[in-house]
C-alpha positions as CSV (number, residue, x, y, z in Angstrom):
1,M,151.5,190.9,118.8
2,L,151.7,190.0,122.5
3,A,147.9,190.4,122.7
4,L,147.5,187.8,120.0
5,F,149.7,185.5,122.0
6,Y,147.4,185.8,125.0
7,I,144.4,185.1,122.9
8,V,145.8,182.1,121.0
9,L,147.6,180.4,123.9
10,P,144.4,179.4,125.8
11,L,142.9,178.1,122.6
12,V,145.9,175.9,121.9
13,A,145.9,174.7,125.5
14,A,142.2,173.9,125.3
15,A,142.7,171.9,122.1
16,S,145.6,169.9,123.4
17,P,144.9,166.2,124.2
18,R,144.6,165.4,127.8
19,L,146.0,162.4,129.6
20,T,142.9,160.2,129.9
21,T,143.0,157.2,132.2
22,R,140.5,154.4,132.3
23,A,139.3,152.1,135.0
24,I,140.6,148.6,135.8
25,P,138.9,146.1,133.3
26,D,135.9,144.2,134.6
27,E,137.2,140.9,133.4
28,A,140.4,139.1,134.7
29,F,143.6,140.2,132.9
30,T,147.3,139.4,133.0
31,L,150.0,142.0,133.3
32,Y,153.3,141.7,131.4
33,G,156.6,143.5,132.1
34,Y,158.3,145.3,129.2
35,G,161.7,146.9,129.4
36,E,165.2,146.8,127.9
37,G,165.7,143.1,127.0
38,L,162.3,142.1,128.5
39,G,159.7,141.5,125.8
40,G,156.6,141.0,127.9
41,L,157.2,138.6,130.8
42,P,154.0,137.7,132.8
43,V,153.6,138.7,136.4
44,Y,153.6,135.7,138.8
45,Y,153.2,135.1,142.5
46,D,155.6,133.1,144.7
47,N,155.4,133.2,148.5
48,G,153.8,136.6,148.6
49,I,156.3,138.2,146.3
50,A,155.6,139.6,142.8
51,Y,157.9,138.4,140.0
52,I,158.0,138.6,136.2
53,G,159.2,135.6,134.2
54,E,158.6,132.0,133.5
55,V,156.7,130.4,136.4
56,S,157.4,126.9,135.0
57,F,161.0,127.3,136.1
58,V,160.0,127.9,139.8
59,N,160.2,125.0,142.2
60,S,157.2,125.9,144.3
61,S,153.7,124.4,144.4
62,Q,152.2,127.8,145.1
63,A,153.9,129.8,142.3
64,A,151.4,130.8,139.6
65,Q,150.9,133.4,136.9
66,V,148.5,136.0,138.2
67,A,145.0,136.8,137.0
68,F,144.2,140.3,138.1
69,T,140.7,141.7,138.8
70,E,139.3,144.9,140.2
71,G,139.1,144.9,144.0
72,T,136.7,146.4,146.5
73,T,137.5,149.8,145.2
74,S,137.8,150.7,141.5
75,T,141.6,151.4,141.9
76,T,142.6,148.2,143.8
77,L,144.0,145.0,142.2
78,V,143.1,141.6,143.4
79,A,145.2,138.6,142.4
80,N,144.2,135.0,141.8
81,P,146.2,132.1,140.4
82,N,145.9,131.5,136.7
83,N,146.7,127.8,137.0
84,T,145.9,127.0,133.4
85,A,148.5,129.4,132.0
86,A,151.5,127.3,133.1
87,G,149.9,124.1,134.4
88,T,150.3,125.1,138.0
89,N,148.0,124.1,140.9
90,A,148.3,127.0,143.4
91,T,145.6,127.2,146.1
92,W,146.0,130.9,147.3
93,S,143.3,133.3,146.2
94,N,141.9,136.9,146.5
95,L,145.2,138.6,147.5
96,T,145.7,142.3,147.3
97,Y,148.5,143.6,145.1
98,F,150.6,146.2,146.9
99,L,153.4,148.6,146.3
100,P,155.8,149.6,149.1
101,G,155.1,153.0,150.5
102,T,157.6,155.9,150.5
103,T,158.7,155.0,154.1
104,N,159.6,151.4,153.2
105,T,163.2,150.6,152.6
106,D,162.3,147.4,150.7
107,H,161.2,148.1,147.2
108,Q,159.6,144.7,146.7
109,T,156.0,144.6,145.4
110,G,153.8,141.7,146.4
111,F,150.5,140.1,147.3
112,A,148.9,139.8,150.7
113,S,145.5,139.2,152.4
114,N,146.4,141.8,155.1
115,V,148.8,144.5,154.0
116,S,150.8,146.9,156.1
117,A,149.4,150.4,156.6
118,S,152.6,151.8,155.0
119,D,151.9,149.8,151.7
120,V,150.0,151.3,148.8
121,T,147.0,149.3,147.6
122,T,144.9,151.9,145.8
123,G,145.4,154.3,142.9
124,F,145.8,151.7,140.1
125,T,144.6,152.9,136.7
126,F,145.3,152.4,133.1
127,Y,146.5,154.7,130.4
128,G,145.6,152.7,127.3
129,K,146.9,149.2,128.2
130,T,149.7,150.5,130.5
131,L,149.2,150.2,134.3
132,L,149.9,153.4,136.3
133,N,149.5,154.3,139.9
134,K,148.0,157.7,141.0
135,D,149.7,158.9,144.2
136,T,148.0,160.9,146.9
137,S,148.9,164.2,145.1
138,G,147.2,163.0,142.0
139,S,150.4,162.4,140.0
140,L,150.4,159.3,137.7
141,Q,153.5,157.2,138.1
142,S,155.1,154.1,136.6
143,L,158.1,153.4,138.9
144,W,158.3,149.6,138.4
145,Y,161.6,148.0,137.8
146,A,162.9,144.4,137.6
147,V,166.0,142.8,139.3
148,Q,167.2,139.5,137.9
149,N,167.1,136.5,140.3
150,T,170.0,134.2,140.8
151,D,168.3,131.7,138.4
152,D,169.1,134.1,135.5
153,I,165.5,133.6,134.2
154,N,163.1,135.4,136.4
155,Y,163.0,138.9,137.9
156,Q,161.7,140.4,141.1
157,L,159.1,143.1,140.5
158,K,159.9,146.2,142.5
159,W,158.7,149.8,142.8
160,N,161.1,152.7,143.3
161,S,159.1,155.1,145.4
162,T,162.2,156.6,147.1
163,G,164.5,157.2,144.1
164,A,167.2,154.9,145.4
165,D,169.4,153.0,142.9
166,E,169.8,149.2,142.9
167,D,172.4,147.3,141.0
168,G,171.1,145.6,137.9
169,A,167.7,147.4,138.0
170,I,165.8,147.5,134.7
171,S,163.0,150.1,134.3
172,I,159.9,148.4,133.1
173,V,156.3,149.2,132.3
174,L,153.4,146.8,133.1
175,R,151.0,146.3,130.3
176,S,147.9,144.2,129.8
177,V,149.1,143.3,126.3
178,E,150.4,139.8,125.7
179,P,153.6,139.8,123.7
180,T,153.4,138.6,120.2
181,K,154.7,135.2,119.5
182,P,156.0,134.1,116.1
183,T,154.1,131.4,114.4
184,S,155.6,128.2,112.9
185,S,155.0,129.7,109.5
186,A,157.3,132.6,110.1
187,P,160.1,132.8,107.5
188,D,163.5,131.5,108.5
189,R,165.9,134.5,108.7
190,T,169.1,132.6,109.1
């Protein structure tokens, strides 16, 4: 019986589906944060910091929803303003999206033209429509979380590379799937 186990186990393992990732899309795309109570808030830029939420509530001429593209390597994300998404008129362009490295005490993600050597700018890949980051050991990670701003509408987009807790943190995933929006013909359920 044990011999049969050693014959069948490799066959089962070989037939198991593997986690297959795909490259960053060739065309510009938007990322949306999904988590408990967060049904797909778009990523936006304001003063170098990454947020999720409604950019129309931000009092800043440079705040804009982000259109992501592939950077100089196939695992880097470059950000440009999507001014048509929320009627903004931001002038920044071609900023690299970064995650804080494991030695950083600040968990804030953001955008910069020149990033710190301790920040992570590569390893971005997709599993389906979900953004992941492949660390230096080859592990795929999704350690994004959101912390609500004082405006009670928008959230700072952070990365928990150190395992530290933060009050009010909501674990999220970033997806390139726009949330569904009910149409005006949806039935009234009141």
